[in-house]
C-alpha positions in Angstrom: 81.2 113.7 118.8 82.7 114.3 115.3 85.7 112.6 113.6 86.9 114.3 110.5 88.6 111.7 108.3 91.1 113.0 105.7 91.8 110.3 103.1 92.5 109.2 99.6 91.1 106.3 97.6 94.6 105.4 96.5 96.1 105.3 100.0 96.7 101.8 101.4 97.0 103.1 105.0 93.6 104.8 104.5 92.2 101.4 103.5 93.3 99.9 106.8 92.2 102.9 108.9 88.8 102.9 107.1 88.2 99.3 107.9 89.2 99.7 111.5 87.2 102.9 112.0 84.1 101.3 110.5 84.4 98.3 112.8 85.0 100.4 115.9 82.1 102.8 115.2 79.6 99.9 114.7 79.7 99.7 118.5 78.9 103.4 119.2 76.1 105.8 118.7 76.4 109.5 118.4 79.7 109.7 116.5 79.5 111.4 113.2 82.3 111.0 110.6 83.0 113.9 108.3 84.9 112.9 105.2 87.5 115.0 103.5 89.7 114.5 100.4 93.4 114.6 100.4 95.4 113.7 97.2 98.5 111.6 97.5 99.1 111.7 93.7 98.0 115.2 92.9 99.5 115.5 89.4 99.0 113.1 86.4 101.9 114.8 84.7 104.2 114.0 87.6 103.1 110.4 87.5 103.7 110.1 83.8 107.2 111.6 84.2 108.1 109.1 86.9 106.4 106.2 85.2 106.2 106.7 81.4 104.5 103.4 80.6 101.6 101.6 82.3 103.9 98.8 83.2 106.2 101.3 84.9 103.1 102.6 86.8 102.2 99.2 88.0 105.8 98.7 89.2 105.5 102.0 91.0 102.2 100.9 92.6 103.7 97.6 93.7 105.3 99.0 96.8 102.0 100.8 97.7 99.9 97.6 97.3 102.5 95.6 99.2 101.9 97.8 102.3 98.7 95.9 102.8 100.6 92.6 103.4 101.6 94.1 106.8 98.0 94.1 107.9 96.5 91.3 105.8 99.0 88.4 105.6 97.0 86.6 102.9 96.8 89.6 100.6 98.7 89.1 97.3 99.5 92.4 95.6 101.1 90.7 92.6 97.8 88.9 91.9 95.9 92.1 91.9 98.3 94.1 89.8 98.7 91.2 87.3 95.1 91.9 86.2 96.7 94.8 84.2 93.9 97.3 84.8 95.8 99.7 86.9 98.1 102.0 85.1 98.4 105.8 85.3 96.0 106.3 88.2 95.9 109.5 90.1 93.9 110.8 93.0 91.6 113.5 91.7 89.1 111.5 89.6 88.0 109.0 92.4 88.0 111.8 95.0 85.7 113.9 92.8 83.5 110.9 92.5 83.4 110.6 96.3 82.3 114.2 96.4 79.5 113.5 93.8 78.3 110.8 96.1 78.4 113.2 99.0 76.3 115.7 97.0 73.6 113.1 97.0 73.8 111.3 100.3 76.0 113.4 102.5 78.9 112.0 104.5 77.3 108.5 104.6 77.2 108.5 100.8 80.8 109.7 100.7 81.8 106.9 103.0 80.0 104.2 101.1 81.4 105.3 97.8 85.0 105.7 99.2 84.9 102.2 100.8 83.7 100.5 97.7 86.1 102.4 95.4 89.0 101.3 97.7 87.8 97.7 97.5 87.7 97.8 93.7 91.2 99.3 93.6 93.1 97.4 96.2 91.2 94.0 96.1 89.8 94.0 92.6 92.7 95.7 90.8 90.3 97.9 89.0 91.2 101.3 87.5 89.4 103.9 89.6 90.2 106.6 87.0 88.0 104.7 84.5 84.5 106.3 84.1 82.9 102.9 83.8 84.4 101.8 87.1 83.4 105.0 88.9 79.9 104.8 87.5 79.6 101.1 88.6 80.4 102.1 92.2 77.6 104.7 92.0 75.2 102.1 90.8 76.2 99.5 93.4 75.6 101.9 96.3 72.2 103.1 94.9 73.0 106.6 93.8 70.9 108.4 91.2 73.3 107.5 88.4 72.2 110.2 86.0 72.8 112.9 88.6 76.2 111.2 89.5 77.2 111.3 85.8 76.6 115.1 85.8 78.4 115.7 89.1 81.5 113.5 89.2 83.4 115.6 86.6 81.9 118.9 87.6 83.6 122.1 88.6 81.8 121.8 91.9 83.2 118.4 92.7 86.7 119.5 91.8 86.4 122.6 93.9 85.1 120.5 96.9 88.3 118.4 96.7 90.5 121.5 96.4 88.8 123.1 99.4 89.4 119.9 101.5 93.0 120.0 100.5 93.4 123.7 101.5 91.7 122.9 104.9 94.1 120.1 105.5 97.1 122.3 104.7 95.9 125.1 106.9 95.7 122.5 109.7 99.2 121.4 109.1 98.2 118.0 107.8 100.7 116.7 105.3 99.7 113.1 104.9 96.9 110.7 105.3 95.1 109.0 107.0 94.5 111.8 109.5 91.6 111.9 111.9 90.7 115.1 113.7 88.5 114.6 116.7 86.0 117.3 117.5 87.8 119.7 115.3 90.8 119.7 117.7 92.8 116.6 118.5 94.8 115.0 115.7 95.3 111.3 115.2 98.0 110.5 112.6 98.6 107.4 110.6 97.2 103.8 111.2 96.2 103.1 114.7 94.8 99.9 116.3 91.1 99.4 117.0 91.9 99.5 120.7 93.6 102.9 120.4 90.6 104.3 118.5 88.1 102.9 121.0 90.0 104.4 123.9 90.0 107.9 122.3 86.3 107.6 121.5 85.4 106.3 125.0 87.4 109.2 126.7 85.9 111.9 124.5 82.4 110.6 125.0 82.9 110.3 128.7 85.2 113.2 129.6 85.0 115.5 126.6 88.7 115.0 125.9 91.3 112.3 125.5 92.6 111.0 128.8 94.5 107.7 128.6 95.9 108.4 125.2 97.8 111.7 124.9 96.8 113.6 121.8 97.8 117.1 120.7 95.6 119.6 119.0 96.3 119.9 115.3 97.8 123.4 115.8 100.4 122.0 118.3 101.8 119.5 115.8 
């Protein structure tokens, strides 16, 4: 069974889905997760136009960070943003870094890198556009750092992100998180652990969803 997970490091809903999916899959064997990039802030120029100063950018991000309070009542977005490290942050740099991790350790490397980068962003208030932060993630998950430094700004990494985006668009995916089960059934948005378990149980047992009705991505 394969689950293709389209996501962005800067997406709070992806943060929740990632945690739930990791927890659920700890109970299963034989489920492979394929990781795909999808930029929610695809233009630095557009971000600068909407938020000229770094303070403006933090104000803009406040609503995104506040989304996590729906799922984690003790989460304090103000405390994270007051650290002042997050300013004009856009999607491409951390997603290219995820691809650089994938080049070394496949989907597991991508997942490790993505998960820690999200922790640093949403919990640590760190700037995941900063080279030092991105390199520190590579160090912490045990990548070959010299290779990572060559790869995370490479044309190959950028092309890999763009190709994932084009694939998502061709499938009609317009937002993340999005999970595609066995290259067919589409799960949109944040779902409960129980929901995810039911889909996985059905697909592993019957080869298709039964109790939860899912449409193929081309039927959306």
